[in-house]
C-alpha positions as CSV (number, residue, x, y, z in Angstrom):
1,M,30.8,-10.2,6.5
2,K,28.6,-9.3,3.5
3,K,29.4,-10.4,0.2
4,P,30.2,-7.7,-2.5
5,D,27.1,-8.4,-4.5
6,E,24.7,-9.4,-1.5
7,I,21.4,-7.6,-1.0
8,T,21.1,-6.8,2.4
9,I,19.0,-3.7,2.6
10,A,15.4,-2.5,0.8
11,I,13.5,0.4,0.6
12,T,9.8,0.2,-0.1
13,R,6.7,2.5,0.0
14,K,3.1,1.5,0.8
15,P,0.6,2.2,-2.0
16,G,-1.4,5.3,-1.0
17,K,-5.4,5.6,-1.4
18,N,-4.7,7.5,-4.8
19,F,-2.9,4.4,-6.2
20,L,-5.8,3.7,-8.6
21,S,-5.2,6.9,-10.2
22,G,-1.6,6.2,-11.4
23,I,-0.2,5.8,-14.9
24,S,-1.2,2.5,-16.5
25,S,-1.3,1.3,-20.4
26,F,-2.7,-2.2,-19.3
27,Q,-6.3,-2.9,-20.1
28,L,-6.7,-5.2,-17.0
29,G,-9.5,-3.4,-15.3
30,T,-8.9,-1.2,-12.1
31,P,-6.7,-2.3,-9.2
32,D,-8.4,-3.0,-5.8
33,Y,-6.7,-0.9,-3.3
34,K,-7.4,-3.6,-0.2
35,T,-5.8,-6.3,-2.3
36,A,-2.9,-4.3,-3.4
37,L,-2.3,-3.4,0.3
38,A,-2.1,-7.2,1.2
39,Q,0.1,-7.8,-1.8
40,H,2.5,-5.2,-0.7
41,E,2.8,-6.5,2.7
42,A,3.1,-9.9,1.4
43,Y,6.2,-8.6,-0.7
44,V,7.6,-6.9,2.4
45,E,7.2,-10.1,4.7
46,T,9.0,-12.0,2.1
47,L,12.0,-9.8,1.5
48,R,12.2,-9.5,5.7
49,S,11.4,-12.9,7.0
50,V,12.1,-15.3,4.3
51,L,15.3,-13.4,2.5
52,G,16.4,-11.8,5.9
53,I,16.4,-8.3,4.5
54,T,16.3,-5.1,6.7
55,V,13.5,-3.3,4.8
56,M,12.6,0.0,5.3
57,V,8.9,0.7,4.3
58,M,7.9,4.6,3.8
59,E,4.7,5.9,3.9
60,P,2.6,6.6,0.8
61,L,2.7,9.8,-0.9
62,E,-0.8,11.0,-1.6
63,D,0.2,13.3,-4.3
64,Y,1.9,11.0,-6.0
65,P,-0.2,7.9,-6.8
66,D,3.1,6.0,-8.5
67,G,4.9,6.5,-5.6
68,C,5.2,3.0,-4.4
69,F,7.2,2.3,-7.4
70,V,10.5,3.4,-5.9
71,E,12.8,1.6,-8.1
72,D,12.0,4.2,-11.0
73,T,13.4,6.9,-8.8
74,A,16.8,5.8,-8.1
75,V,19.5,3.5,-9.1
76,V,22.0,2.3,-6.0
77,F,25.0,0.5,-6.6
78,S,28.0,0.2,-4.3
79,E,29.8,3.6,-4.4
80,A,26.6,6.0,-4.5
81,A,23.1,6.4,-5.3
82,V,21.5,8.2,-8.2
83,L,18.5,10.2,-8.0
84,T,16.7,9.9,-11.5
85,R,14.7,12.5,-13.2
86,P,11.7,10.1,-14.1
87,G,10.3,10.5,-17.5
88,A,6.8,11.2,-16.5
89,E,6.7,15.0,-15.1
90,S,4.2,13.9,-12.7
91,R,6.6,11.6,-10.9
92,R,9.4,13.8,-10.6
93,G,8.4,14.8,-7.2
94,E,9.0,11.6,-5.7
95,V,12.6,11.6,-6.1
96,D,13.5,14.2,-3.6
97,T,11.3,11.9,-0.7
98,L,14.2,9.2,-1.1
99,R,17.0,11.8,-0.8
100,T,17.2,11.4,3.3
101,A,16.7,7.5,3.5
102,L,19.2,7.1,0.6
103,S,22.0,9.3,2.0
104,E,22.4,7.4,5.1
105,Y,23.6,4.6,2.8
106,R,25.4,6.3,-0.1
107,K,26.9,9.5,-1.6
108,I,24.1,11.2,-3.6
109,E,24.4,12.0,-7.3
110,E,21.8,13.8,-9.2
111,M,20.8,14.2,-13.2
112,E,19.8,17.0,-15.1
113,A,17.5,18.1,-17.7
114,P,16.6,17.8,-20.0
115,G,17.8,14.0,-19.5
116,T,15.1,11.5,-18.5
117,L,15.7,8.4,-17.0
118,D,13.5,6.0,-14.7
119,G,15.2,3.2,-12.9
120,G,13.2,0.8,-14.3
121,D,15.3,1.0,-17.7
122,V,18.4,-0.1,-15.8
123,L,19.8,-3.4,-15.6
124,M,23.2,-3.8,-13.5
125,I,25.5,-6.7,-14.1
126,D,28.8,-6.7,-12.3
127,N,30.2,-3.3,-13.2
128,H,28.1,-2.5,-16.4
129,F,24.9,-1.0,-16.6
130,Y,22.3,-1.7,-19.7
131,V,20.3,1.5,-20.0
132,G,17.1,1.1,-21.9
133,L,15.9,3.9,-24.2
134,S,12.2,4.1,-23.6
135,D,9.1,6.5,-23.5
136,R,10.6,7.1,-19.7
137,T,14.1,7.0,-20.6
138,N,16.1,9.2,-23.4
139,R,19.3,9.4,-25.0
140,E,20.5,12.5,-22.7
141,G,19.2,10.8,-19.5
142,A,21.4,7.6,-20.5
143,E,24.4,9.7,-21.0
144,N,24.1,11.7,-18.0
145,F,23.5,8.7,-16.0
146,G,26.5,7.0,-18.0
147,A,28.9,10.1,-17.2
148,I,27.9,9.5,-13.5
149,V,28.5,5.9,-13.2
150,Q,31.7,6.3,-15.5
151,K,33.3,8.3,-12.4
152,Y,33.2,5.2,-10.5
153,G,34.8,2.9,-12.6
154,K,31.5,1.2,-14.4
155,T,30.7,1.2,-17.8
156,W,27.4,1.2,-19.6
157,S,25.9,1.0,-22.7
158,A,22.1,1.8,-24.1
159,L,19.7,-0.3,-26.3
160,P,16.1,0.5,-27.3
161,V,13.2,-0.7,-25.9
162,S,10.5,-1.4,-28.2
163,R,8.0,-3.2,-26.4
164,G,7.1,-3.0,-22.7
165,L,7.0,0.3,-20.2
166,H,10.5,-0.3,-19.0
167,L,13.7,-2.5,-20.1
168,K,13.0,-4.5,-16.8
169,S,9.7,-5.0,-17.9
170,S,11.2,-7.5,-20.3
171,V,14.8,-8.5,-19.2
172,N,16.0,-9.3,-16.1
173,Y,19.4,-10.8,-14.8
174,I,18.8,-14.0,-12.5
175,G,22.3,-15.0,-11.9
176,D,24.8,-17.5,-13.1
177,R,25.2,-15.4,-16.3
178,T,21.8,-16.2,-17.2
179,M,19.2,-13.7,-18.5
180,L,15.3,-14.4,-18.3
181,L,14.2,-12.2,-21.3
182,T,11.0,-12.0,-24.0
183,S,11.7,-13.0,-27.4
184,D,11.9,-9.6,-28.8
185,F,15.2,-9.2,-26.9
186,E,16.6,-13.1,-27.3
187,N,18.6,-12.2,-30.2
188,N,19.6,-8.7,-29.2
189,E,23.5,-8.2,-29.5
190,N,24.0,-6.4,-26.0
191,F,23.3,-10.2,-24.2
192,K,25.6,-11.7,-26.3
193,G,27.2,-14.6,-24.4
194,F,24.8,-14.9,-21.5
195,D,22.8,-17.9,-21.4
196,K,19.1,-17.2,-22.0
197,L,15.7,-18.3,-20.7
198,V,13.0,-17.1,-23.2
199,V,9.4,-16.5,-21.7
200,S,6.4,-17.4,-23.9
201,D,4.7,-14.4,-25.5
202,G,1.9,-15.2,-23.2
203,E,3.8,-15.2,-20.3
204,S,5.5,-12.1,-21.2
205,Y,4.7,-10.3,-17.7
206,A,6.9,-13.2,-15.9
207,A,10.4,-11.9,-17.4
208,N,10.0,-9.3,-14.5
209,T,11.6,-11.8,-12.2
210,L,13.4,-10.8,-9.4
211,D,16.8,-12.5,-8.1
212,I,17.9,-11.7,-4.7
213,N,20.8,-13.6,-3.4
214,G,20.4,-16.9,-5.3
215,R,16.5,-16.9,-4.6
216,L,14.0,-15.8,-7.5
217,L,10.8,-13.9,-6.9
218,V,8.4,-15.0,-9.6
219,P,5.1,-13.2,-10.5
220,K,2.1,-16.0,-9.5
221,G,0.5,-17.4,-12.3
222,F,2.6,-17.8,-15.1
223,P,3.5,-21.8,-14.9
224,D,5.1,-22.1,-18.3
225,T,7.7,-19.7,-17.2
226,V,8.0,-21.6,-13.7
227,K,8.7,-24.9,-15.5
228,K,11.7,-23.1,-17.4
229,L,12.8,-21.7,-14.2
230,E,13.0,-24.9,-12.5
231,R,15.9,-26.0,-14.8
232,L,18.3,-23.6,-12.7
233,E,17.5,-25.6,-9.9
234,K,17.3,-22.6,-7.4
235,P,14.7,-21.7,-4.6
236,M,11.6,-20.1,-6.1
237,I,9.0,-17.9,-4.4
238,E,5.8,-16.9,-6.3
239,L,4.0,-13.7,-5.2
240,D,0.8,-12.2,-6.3
241,V,1.3,-8.7,-7.9
242,S,-2.0,-8.6,-10.0
243,E,-3.0,-5.4,-8.7
244,Y,0.3,-3.8,-9.4
245,R,0.4,-5.4,-12.9
246,K,-2.9,-3.2,-13.6
247,M,-0.8,-0.3,-13.2
248,D,2.1,-1.4,-15.2
249,G,4.1,-2.5,-11.9
250,G,6.1,-5.3,-10.9
251,L,8.3,-7.1,-8.9
252,T,11.5,-5.2,-9.5
253,C,9.8,-1.7,-9.3
254,L,8.3,-2.2,-5.9
255,S,12.0,-1.9,-3.9
256,L,15.3,-0.3,-4.2
257,R,17.8,-2.9,-3.0
258,F,21.3,-3.0,-2.3
């Protein structure tokens, strides 16, 4: 029997040949498409074969270069799936492509203009949602989202994101009342009461680590962060997502998990 917080399903989307034309603020060079495909396959295989999750792999969206970052287009919790309204106008056409897949599992809720919200700015811990106010998520979007989740007995709070694309670029919950975060969130009042592991400034990308059913997926190439995570004595899997990093993406945004 499934536990209340157990993840059993993931939805992913292959990167298209247009992946290189996506939105990026990093100065890390142009991603290699073949390498990106191989890294995506390894990600899916880890979810499916190592973690035992049922994975739906959707076909690329050739009109939407950022389409593989499916997490931004919806927020899924036990009672519903909220289709978001991404902050980048060029990404809004991605949202409707998830409707059919998600409606098989959840009641669908939708956001309204003028609010904008990316799923990468939403961190759920138990029944509370932390919503980052970023370049992609505005106050109206946070309030619209908050009103939706309140209907289901959830609570929410908003906090500014001063660095990084999304909240989850810098802050992630890794279980056992522990947050993995960058130094600029270390003393944030919203996370008072949690244990904190602070990644070094040189390894800030590693804050985008994913906890799935007690196992940690960690971006490859960040030894100091791995050493800190070893204190938790949790199984760790390092995955190379170098090509997605070049496009402002990471481990969390490559799937919708529920």
